[in-house]
N, C-alpha and C positions, 0 to 999 in steps of 0.2 A: 703716296705713303700711307694715307688713311685706309685706302682699299687693301693694301698689303697687311696692315695691322688687323683689320677686320677679318681678313681671310685666315690669318694665323690663329686668331681668337676662336673662330668657328671650328677650325681644324682640331684645336686642343679639346674643345667641348665634345666633338664627335668621337675622338679617340678615347676620351674618358668614359663616355657612354658605352662604347664598344667593350672597353676593358671591364666595366661593371657587369655587363651582360655576360661576358665570358666567365667571370668568376662567381656568378650567382649559382648557388647549389640548387639541385633539382628539388622541387617542392615535395616535402614529406620524406625525403631520402636521408638515410643516415650514412655518412661517408665510411667506406671500408678503410682498413689500415693503409691500403695503397693509395687512397685518395678518391676512389670511385665509390659508387653507391653499393655495388656488390650484391650478389644474390643472397648472401648470408646475413644481410643487415637486419638489425632489430626492427620489429614492426613500429609504425608510427604510433606514438602515444595519443590517446584521445581521452577526453573527460566526459564522464557519464553522470548527469545530474538526475538524481532520483528522489522524489518526495515520499515521505513515510510517516506513519504514526510512531511515536517515541518507543512504545513497548507493544509487541515484541519486534515489530517490523524493522525499525532502525537498528536494533540490537542484532538481528539476524543479518542485515546488510553489512554491518561493521565486521561480522565474522568472516566475510569473504573478500574484504578489501585487499588484503595482501595477495591473495590468489589472483585477483583481477589485475593488480598492479604488475605482477609478473607476466601477465598476458598483454600488457600495453594499455590497460584501461584504468584510469584514475577515477575512482568512485567518489562522488560528492553526494552526501546524504543531507537532505533538507527536511527537518522535522516540522510537522504540522500538528495542530491540536483540534482540527475539525475535519469533516468529510467532504467539504465543498472545494476549497482552494486547491488541494492536490490535483483534482481533475481539471479545474479551470486553468491552472497554470500549465498542465500537461497539454491541454488543447491549444493554448496560446503559445506553445513551444518555449516556455520558460523552463520546462522540465523535459527530460528525455523519456522518463518512465515514472511510475509511482507504485507503491506497495502499501496498501492499507485496506483494500476492499475485497468483497467477494463478487462473483459474477452477477447475481440478481441485483445487487446495488448498482453495478456498472451499467447493466441493461436499462434500469430505471433512469439513471442519470443521463444516458445517451438519449433516451426517449423524451425526457423532460427538457433537456438543454439543447438538443439537436446536434450533439457532438458525435464524433466517430472514433471513439476510443475503443481499444480492443485488448483482449487478454493475450499475453505471451506464454503464460504457463502458470500452474498452481504450485504453491509452496507448503501451506499448512492449513489446518482447521483450528478455529478458536471456538470451542463449544460455548454456546450462549447460555447464561445462567440467571437464576432468580436469587436475589440477595436481600437480607433483612438484618437490621440491628435491633429489631423489636420482638421478633418471634424466632423460634428454633425449628419449627416444622410448618408444613402447609396447614396442618390441622389447627394450628394456633391462630391462624389469620382470622381476624374478627369480622363480623358483619359490617359492611359499609366502609371497609378499609380502602385506603388510597393505594393504587398500584401504578408506578411510573414505568413508562415504556418509551423507546426511541420514537421521535416524531417523523423520521424519514420512512417512506412507504415500505421498502424492502425489510428493514430491521423491525419496523413496527408490526408488520405481518408475521414476521418470524417470532416476535415476542408473544403475540396473541396465540400462535400455534403451540408454543411451549406452555402457555397458561392452560390451554385446552388439554394438552397431553398430561398436565399435572392435575387435572380434574377440577380446576377452579372455574372454568367457563366452558360453554359450547359455542361453536361457530356454525354459521350457515354451511350446509353440506357442500363440499366441493371447493371451497375457497382456499383451502390449504394455507400456504404462507403468504397469500396475497390479500388476506382479510384485513378489514379495518374494524374499528370499534362499532361501527354500524352493523357489522356482520355477526355480532354476538347475539345468539338466540336464547341462551340460558346463562343466568348469572345469579346463582342461588345465594351467594354471600353479598350481593348488591355492591360489588367492588366498583370503586370509582377509578376509571382509567384516566391517567394524566400523561399527556404526551409532551416530552421534553427533548431538547437537543441531546444527542447521545452522550456527548462529553460531560454534560451536566449531571447525569444520573448518579454517579458515585457520591456527588456532593449533596444529594437530597436524601440520602439513606436515613438521616436522623428525622426527616420530615414525613416520610411515607412508611407504610407498613412493609412494602415490597417494591423492589426495583429490578427490572430486567435489563441487565448490563452486558454490553459487548465485552469480550474477554480482554481486549487491549486496554480498555479504560478501567476494567477491574484490576488488572495487573498494575497499572499506573497508580491506582489508589491503594496499593499494597494488599489487595485481596488475593486469596489463593483459591481459584475456582474449584479445584478438585476437593478442597476442604471446606471452604466458606459458603459455597452455593447451597441453597435449600434444595434446588433441583437444577439439572443441567442437561444439555443435549448430549446424545451419545456420539460415538465415533463415526456413525453413519450419516452425520450431518452433511448436506449437499453444499454447505457454505465454505468452499475452499477459498482461502485468501490468495490472490493472484498478483502477478506482476502485470501492470497495464502499460500500454504505450499507444501511439497513434498508428493509423493504417499506413502512414508514409514512412514509419521508421521501425515497425515491428520486426523486420528482417535485417535490420542494421547489425553489423558484426558485433559491436559493443553490447547491444541489447541481448543478442543471442548468447554472448559469453556470460552475461549476467545470469540469465535463467539457468544455463548449464552449471554455473558455479553454485547456484542455490540448490539444485536438485542432485546433491551428491551424498554419499554415505557420511561424510564429515559433517555436513550441515544437519543431516538427520540426527546424528549423535549429539550435536550441539543443542538442538531443540529438545531432545529427550532428557538430556542431562540438566539443562538450565531450567526448564519449565515443569519438569516432573509430572507430566500428564495434563497440565493445564492447556498446553498447546500440543497438537498432534500433527506430525509430518504427513503430507498428502501425496508423497511420491515414492 
């Protein structure tokens, strides 16, 4: 009797398991009205996590959320206030992509950290500028004035190159945008170069005579680059801000949908209308 009861119990479990397997929908499939997956089913929805600076990067990403949603991609934007964590978290696969940097910065980061992050495509240029609350022109900058620049190599070199273009210093021939303070060969006004975290630069405007500030941080500080900068890079700047990803996911469908959504006439108009020349489309 016990054997028969055990046999029936095992049979019931087996039938239940078979029934469950038979009713389990195909992974990623959306049932058609007839109950099958159907060739006309909607694409499987995916979530794309992208790290970004608050302004303008996150704002530009927000402008394409609805378009991506219609294409089956739910865009999650995570805002960062520094230039390190977005790449660190991307490398560690906590993010699928990021949007805050230009190619020279990414190249330097990969070199310094041993990461293998890559550009998916360019979106816009943020002309780098020199700002002051103490003087209204370069000619008014006093002898011995303190000038603050970013402390990361790519943006620091960029700042020094802009100072040279503005006639404030001269750099060792050939260093271009890779120069450091040690490459200054002429400094007639005896400027004191102070290197700080890029995000800190708008906050020290009351302490220094001049600060070279990345446009995203200038905009966050309610500065208008096209109006407030004493001098600014022109539209031929090579520092295009890019969507970055990893080598293993740069060709992923969702990542490719993101860059295509960003490089459209609609986004170009959004950038031109919202930022009034402070940000320049690069596509």
